[in-house]
C-alpha positions in Angstrom: 65.1 6.3 -19.9 64.4 7.4 -23.5 63.5 10.8 -24.7 60.0 12.2 -24.6 59.8 11.7 -28.4 60.9 8.1 -28.0 58.2 7.3 -25.2 55.7 8.8 -27.6 56.8 6.5 -30.4 56.9 3.6 -28.0 53.3 4.3 -27.0 52.2 4.4 -30.6 53.9 1.3 -31.5 52.1 -0.8 -28.6 49.0 -2.6 -29.5 45.9 -1.2 -28.0 44.4 -3.2 -25.2 41.0 -2.9 -24.2 40.7 -1.7 -20.4 39.4 -4.2 -17.9 35.8 -3.8 -17.1 35.4 -2.1 -13.9 32.3 -0.6 -12.1 33.4 2.8 -13.1 32.8 1.8 -16.9 29.3 0.7 -16.2 26.8 2.8 -18.3 25.7 5.9 -16.6 22.8 8.3 -17.0 23.6 11.7 -18.3 21.7 14.6 -16.8 19.1 15.8 -19.3 16.8 13.9 -21.6 17.8 10.4 -20.4 16.8 11.5 -16.8 13.5 12.8 -18.1 12.7 9.2 -19.3 12.4 8.1 -15.7 10.2 11.0 -14.8 8.2 10.2 -17.9 7.8 6.7 -16.5 6.5 8.2 -13.3 3.9 10.4 -15.0 2.6 7.5 -17.1 2.4 5.3 -14.2 0.6 8.0 -12.2 -2.0 8.5 -15.1 -2.6 4.6 -15.1 -3.0 4.3 -11.3 -5.1 7.4 -11.0 -7.4 6.1 -13.8 -7.9 2.7 -12.3 -8.5 4.0 -8.7 -10.4 6.9 -9.8 -12.8 4.7 -11.9 -13.3 2.5 -9.0 -14.5 5.5 -6.9 -16.7 6.6 -9.7 -18.4 3.1 -10.1 -19.0 2.9 -6.3 -16.3 0.1 -6.0 -14.5 1.6 -3.2 -15.4 0.9 0.5 -15.8 2.6 3.8 -13.3 0.0 4.9 -10.7 1.4 4.2 -11.0 4.6 1.9 -13.6 6.0 4.1 -11.8 5.5 7.3 -8.6 7.1 5.9 -10.6 10.0 4.5 -12.1 10.7 7.9 -8.8 10.7 9.5 -7.3 13.2 6.8 -10.5 15.3 6.9 -10.0 15.6 10.7 -6.3 16.6 10.2 -7.3 19.1 7.7 -9.5 21.0 10.3 -6.8 20.7 13.0 -8.5 17.9 14.9 -7.3 14.5 16.1 -7.7 11.7 13.4 -10.9 10.5 14.9 -12.8 8.0 12.6 -16.6 7.4 13.3 -16.4 4.5 11.1 -14.1 2.8 13.6 -16.1 3.7 16.6 -17.4 6.5 18.5 -14.4 8.9 19.2 -12.1 6.3 17.9 -8.5 7.9 17.4 -7.1 6.2 14.3 -3.5 6.4 15.6 -4.7 3.8 18.1 -5.5 1.4 15.1 -2.3 1.9 13.1 0.5 4.5 13.9 0.6 6.7 10.6 0.9 10.4 11.5 2.4 10.9 8.0 -1.2 11.2 6.9 -1.3 14.7 8.2 0.9 15.6 5.2 -2.2 15.3 3.1 -4.2 17.7 5.2 -3.5 20.9 3.3 -4.3 19.4 0.0 -7.4 18.0 1.4 -8.4 21.2 2.8 -8.2 22.7 -0.7 -9.8 19.7 -2.4 -12.0 17.8 0.1 -12.6 14.7 -1.8 -11.7 10.9 -1.7 -10.0 11.5 -5.0 -7.6 13.6 -3.3 -6.3 10.5 -1.4 -6.6 8.3 -4.4 -4.4 10.7 -6.5 -1.9 11.2 -3.8 -1.5 7.4 -3.5 -1.1 7.2 -7.3 1.6 9.9 -7.4 3.7 8.2 -4.5 3.5 4.9 -5.9 4.6 6.2 -9.3 7.4 8.2 -8.0 9.0 5.1 -6.6 10.1 4.1 -10.1 12.4 7.1 -10.7 15.3 5.7 -8.3 14.7 2.1 -9.4 15.0 3.0 -13.1 17.8 5.4 -12.6 19.9 2.8 -10.6 19.3 0.3 -13.3 20.4 2.7 -16.1 23.7 3.2 -14.3 24.3 -0.4 -13.8 22.7 -2.2 -16.7 22.1 0.5 -19.3 19.1 2.5 -20.4 17.2 -0.4 -22.2 17.5 -2.4 -19.2 16.3 0.4 -17.0 13.1 0.5 -19.2 12.3 -3.2 -18.4 12.9 -2.6 -14.6 10.5 0.4 -14.8 8.0 -1.8 -16.7 8.2 -4.5 -14.2 8.0 -2.4 -11.2 5.1 -0.2 -12.5 2.9 -3.1 -13.7 3.9 -5.6 -10.9 1.0 -7.2 -9.1 2.1 -6.0 -5.6 1.5 -2.4 -6.7 -1.5 -3.2 -8.8 -3.1 -4.9 -5.6 -2.5 -1.7 -3.8 -4.0 0.6 -6.5 -7.1 -1.8 -6.7 -8.0 -1.6 -3.2 -8.8 1.9 -1.9 -6.1 3.9 -0.1 -3.6 3.0 2.5 -0.8 4.7 4.3 1.8 2.3 2.9 1.9 4.4 -0.2 4.1 6.6 1.6 6.7 4.0 2.4 7.0 2.8 -1.1 9.0 5.8 -2.5 10.9 6.2 0.7 12.1 2.4 0.5 12.9 2.9 -3.1 15.1 5.9 -2.5 16.8 4.2 0.3 17.6 1.3 -1.7 19.1 3.3 -4.4 21.3 5.0 -1.9 22.4 1.7 -0.5 23.4 0.5 -4.0 25.6 3.6 -4.5 27.0 3.1 -1.0 25.5 6.5 0.1 25.0 5.1 3.6 23.9 8.3 5.5 21.5 9.1 2.7 20.1 5.6 2.7 19.2 5.9 6.5 17.9 9.6 6.0 15.4 8.1 3.6 14.5 5.2 5.7 14.1 7.0 9.1 10.7 8.6 8.2 9.2 5.0 7.9 8.6 5.1 11.6 6.0 7.7 10.8 4.1 5.6 8.2 3.2 2.5 10.1 4.2 0.7 13.2 5.9 -2.4 11.5 7.9 -0.5 9.2 10.4 0.3 12.0 11.5 -3.2 11.4 12.2 -2.4 7.7 14.4 0.5 9.0 16.2 -2.0 11.4 16.9 -4.4 8.3 18.2 -1.4 6.4 20.4 -0.4 9.3 21.7 -4.1 9.6 22.5 -4.0 5.9 24.6 -0.7 6.3 26.3 -2.4 9.4 27.2 -5.3 7.2 28.4 -3.4 4.2 29.2 0.0 5.3 29.9 2.0 8.6 29.1 -0.3 11.4 28.1 2.3 14.1 25.8 4.1 11.6 24.1 0.9 10.7 23.8 -0.3 14.4 22.3 3.0 15.3 19.8 2.9 12.6 19.0 -0.7 13.4 18.3 0.1 17.2 16.4 3.2 16.2 14.0 1.1 14.2 13.5 -1.7 16.8 13.0 0.9 19.6 10.7 3.0 17.5 8.4 0.1 16.5 8.5 -1.2 20.2 7.4 2.2 21.4 4.7 2.4 18.9 3.3 -1.1 19.7 3.6 -0.9 23.3 3.2 2.8 24.4 1.7 5.0 21.6 -1.0 3.0 20.0 -2.4 1.7 23.3 -2.5 5.4 24.5 -4.6 6.5 21.6 -6.7 3.3 21.5 -10.0 3.5 23.6 -9.6 0.1 24.7 -5.9 0.9 26.0 -4.3 -1.9 24.0 -2.8 -2.7 20.7 -5.8 -3.2 18.3 -4.3 -5.9 16.4 -2.7 -8.0 19.1 -4.7 -11.1 18.1 -3.0 -11.2 14.7 0.3 -11.7 16.6 -0.7 -14.3 19.1 1.6 -17.3 19.2 0.7 -20.2 16.9 1.6 -22.9 19.7 1.1 -23.2 23.4 4.8 -22.7 24.2 7.2 -20.0 22.9 9.9 -22.5 22.3 7.6 -24.6 20.1 6.4 -21.5 18.2 10.0 -20.5 17.5 10.9 -23.9 16.4 7.9 -24.2 14.0 8.2 -20.8 12.6 10.0 -21.8 9.3 7.2 -24.3 8.8 4.5 -22.1 9.8 5.6 -19.4 7.4 5.0 -21.7 4.4 1.7 -23.5 5.5 -1.0 -23.5 4.5 0.1 -23.5 0.9 -1.3 -20.0 0.2 1.7 -18.7 2.1 4.2 -20.6 -0.1 2.4 -19.4 -3.3 2.5 -15.8 -2.1 6.3 -16.1 -1.2 7.0 -17.3 -4.7 4.8 -14.6 -6.3 6.5 -11.9 -4.4 9.9 -12.6 -6.2 8.1 -13.8 -9.5 8.1 -10.2 -11.1 11.9 -10.4 -11.0 11.9 -14.0 -12.4 13.4 -15.1 -8.8 16.7 -13.5 -10.0 16.4 -10.9 -7.0 17.1 -13.7 -4.6 20.7 -13.7 -5.6 21.2 -10.3 -4.0 21.5 -9.5 -0.3 19.2 -6.6 -0.7 16.4 -9.2 -0.5 17.0 -9.5 3.3 15.3 -6.2 3.6 12.0 -7.8 2.7 12.2 -10.3 5.6 10.5 -8.3 8.3 7.5 -7.6 6.2 7.3 -11.1 4.8 7.9 -12.5 8.5 5.1 -10.7 10.2 2.7 -11.4 7.3 3.4 -15.1 7.1 3.3 -15.7 10.9 0.2 -13.5 11.4 -3.1 -15.3 12.3 -5.1 -13.0 9.8 -5.7 -15.1 6.7 -5.9 -11.7 4.8 -2.1 -11.2 5.4 -1.2 -14.5 3.7 -2.6 -13.9 0.0 -1.9 -11.5 -2.8 -4.8 -9.1 -2.4 -4.8 -5.8 -0.9 -1.9 -3.5 -0.2 0.5 -5.6 1.9 3.0 -6.5 -0.9 3.4 -2.9 -2.2 6.3 -2.0 0.0 8.0 -5.1 -1.2 8.1 -4.3 -4.9 11.0 -1.7 -4.7 13.1 -4.3 -2.7 12.3 -7.0 -5.4 13.5 -4.8 -8.4 16.4 -3.0 -6.5 17.7 -6.7 -5.8 17.1 -7.6 -9.3 19.4 -4.8 -10.5 22.0 -5.7 -7.9 22.0 -9.4 -8.8 22.6 -8.6 -12.5 25.2 -6.0 -11.8 28.3 -8.3 -11.7 27.3 -9.8 -15.0 26.9 -6.2 -16.6 30.4 -5.3 -15.2 31.9 -8.3 -16.7 31.1 -7.2 -20.3 31.6 -10.6 -21.8 29.3 -12.1 -24.6 28.0 -14.7 -22.4 27.4 -12.5 -19.4 25.6 -9.9 -21.8 23.4 -12.7 -23.2 22.6 -13.7 -19.6 21.5 -10.1 -18.7 19.3 -9.8 -21.8 17.8 -13.2 -21.2 16.9 -12.4 -17.6 15.4 -9.1 -18.5 13.3 -10.7 -21.3 12.0 -13.1 -18.6 11.1 -10.4 -16.4 9.3 -8.6 -18.9 7.5 -11.9 -19.9 6.5 -12.6 -16.2 5.0 -9.2 -15.9 2.9 -9.6 -19.0 1.6 -13.0 -18.0 0.6 -11.7 -14.4 -1.0 -8.5 -15.5 -4.5 -10.0 -16.4 -4.8 -11.6 -13.0 -4.5 -8.4 -11.0 -6.4 -5.0 -10.7 -4.5 -3.0 -13.5 -6.1 -5.1 -16.1 -9.5 -3.3 -15.2 -8.5 -0.6 -17.4 -9.0 -2.9 -20.5 -12.5 -4.1 -19.2 -15.6 -2.7 -20.7 -17.3 -2.6 -17.4 -14.8 0.0 -16.1 -16.1 2.6 -18.7 -19.6 1.8 -18.4 -21.8 3.5 -15.8 -24.4 1.0 -14.7 -28.1 1.9 -13.8 -27.3 1.0 -10.1 -24.5 3.5 -10.0 -26.8 6.1 -11.5 -29.3 5.3 -8.8 -26.7 5.6 -6.2 -25.7 9.1 -7.2 -29.2 10.3 -7.5 -30.3 9.1 -4.1 -27.2 10.1 -2.2 -27.6 13.6 -3.8 -30.8 14.2 -1.5 -28.7 13.8 1.6 -27.8 17.4 2.8 -24.1 18.3 3.8 -23.1 18.2 7.4 -25.7 15.5 8.6 -24.9 12.1 10.2 -25.4 9.1 7.9 -25.2 5.3 8.5 -24.3 3.8 5.0 -23.6 0.5 3.4 -20.0 -0.1 3.0 -19.8 0.7 -0.7 -21.7 4.0 -0.2 -19.5 5.4 2.5 -16.8 6.9 0.2 -19.5 8.7 -1.6 -20.5 10.7 1.5 -17.3 11.1 3.7 -16.3 14.4 2.3 -19.5 16.2 3.2 -21.1 14.3 6.1 -20.3 12.2 9.2 -20.7 8.6 8.2 -20.9 5.4 10.2 -21.4 1.9 8.8 -24.8 0.4 8.2 -25.9 -2.3 9.4 -23.4 -2.1 12.2 -23.4 1.0 14.3 -20.5 2.0 16.6 -21.5 1.9 20.2 -19.2 3.4 22.9 -16.0 3.1 20.9 -16.5 -0.4 19.4 -18.9 -2.3 17.0 -21.6 -4.0 18.8 -22.1 -7.8 18.7 -24.2 -9.0 15.8 -26.0 -11.6 17.7 -27.0 -9.0 20.5 -30.1 -6.8 20.5 -30.3 -4.2 17.8 -29.2 -0.7 19.4 -31.1 2.4 18.4 -29.4 4.1 15.5 -28.3 7.7 16.2 -27.7 8.8 12.5 -30.1 11.3 11.0 -30.1 9.5 7.6 -29.5 5.8 6.6 -28.4 4.8 3.0 -28.8 0.9 2.6 -27.7 -0.9 -0.5 -29.2 -4.5 -0.8 -27.1 -5.2 -3.9 -24.3 -7.6 -2.8 -20.9 -6.0 -2.8 -18.2 -7.3 -5.2 -15.5 -8.1 -2.6 -14.1 -7.6 0.8 -14.6 -6.8 3.6 -17.9 -8.8 3.9 -20.0 -9.9 0.8 -23.7 -10.4 1.5 -24.5 -13.5 3.2 -21.1 -14.1 5.0 -19.7 -13.3 8.5 -20.3 -11.0 10.2 -23.3 -9.5 8.5 -25.4 -12.4 7.1 -28.3 -11.5 4.9 -31.0 -12.3 7.3 -29.3 -10.1 10.0 -29.2 -7.2 7.5 -32.9 -7.6 6.8 -33.7 -7.8 10.4 -31.9 -4.5 11.2 -33.4 -2.8 8.1 -36.9 -3.8 9.2 -36.2 -2.5 12.8 -35.6 1.0 11.4 -39.4 1.8 11.1 -39.6 0.9 15.0 -36.9 3.5 15.6 -38.8 6.3 13.7 -37.2 6.2 10.4 -39.3 6.9 7.2 -38.4 5.9 3.6 -37.6 9.1 1.5 -36.8 7.1 -1.7 -35.9 3.7 -3.0 -34.3 2.7 -6.5 -32.5 -0.4 -7.7 -32.1 -2.0 -4.3 -31.0 1.1 -2.6 -33.1 2.6 0.2 -32.7 6.1 1.6 -34.3 6.8 5.0 -34.5 9.6 7.3 -35.3 9.8 10.9 -38.6 11.4 11.6 -38.5 14.6 13.7 -40.5 14.4 16.8 -43.3 17.0 17.0 -42.5 19.6 19.5 -44.8 19.8 22.6 -46.9 22.9 23.1 -48.5 23.9 26.3 
């Protein structure tokens, strides 16, 4: 043993050896200005999403199916009523369609600002907030520059863009919850991850399966009992919603979308055996599966976190509803946090290694992610912000505004699908030319029932997109014209007409005098 001085001299004389790379030496975000960058991303994305969805509402591009339906539910909550949606049927409780009591959270805000814009802005905020944990975790693991690429990739991903470009949906609540849960999983904060995931049961009935997947991951990588308990909670919760709660609220006493889950083959054994093939055919399914992971340049597939996407992908690809197979609408939004969290997790070992080749691999991967994001942007709704038509008010839109202004507040209106969200905040609206009768929509090939609405707003101009463009099932053009002509027989008089839009009012019957 030498003296302390000898030991100091010995330490000075030794050559300096760089410490081995460990996870503890991965770049971390300091509290302060760097953290504000992620919130800055959230603010910028909020403005982008709010602009795109707000302009769609202003240009009469939103629809009664689904923005009008959700606004009716939130409006009912705001007045302390059950979430009944006249658009879905007479007295139809929307909890019997999908189980989303989380919508009640928007009730106080809607009570202050009764407008469809309230729902659209709330959705924009929720989708934008999900970028914060994704970027923050990427900064811890990969560094600040890489975190900006992850934020850019998520924020402009086609799954989020498709949700922003189609009205409002309850799944917007799930996106930030999943994002924060994934950050907690990556940091091995198991209880926090479960705490973020449990509220998914209140967002939509199938998201209990996502909770179960998160629980299975925790059981695999962390505390087994906690993970198993979370998985069982998710499975039991979804089962109760499918089998008990939604049938209870549904006027028909059954799950409204049971037909989408019908077996693809005659026997259960054959269905299970052919499920892997059915999940990728027809080819639109395989295309969607590739596109889901394309924003992360397929690198996310290296991470076990992608397993959390399996429940959502599974029910979509095995559904009999063709709308679930493609890239449109809101169905992919909840998968985007999974894809980008898995991207960060897949690149983590390379960032921890610190060698020149691994650093080059990380840089090349992130450049590919940015390039794929840029290539996909023009094909999805966020690109609308650069279109001249988004900033131009057409004569048709002007005519819609002028004619609908004649409808007084508080009345009942039957309106064409695109006109519905312009009226739901101040009137009771049903869909024209289909009128809800006894809790369901009447058959289009049957006799035309007597309308009960005080006003009718009919737009002959073909709608731009789903649900039912003019001339297609179930509202063919001849049927629409037939129903429109039948209105005179039921005592409706034309109040005004402009640019293909007709506004009619039910004539008041003269009172009998003795």
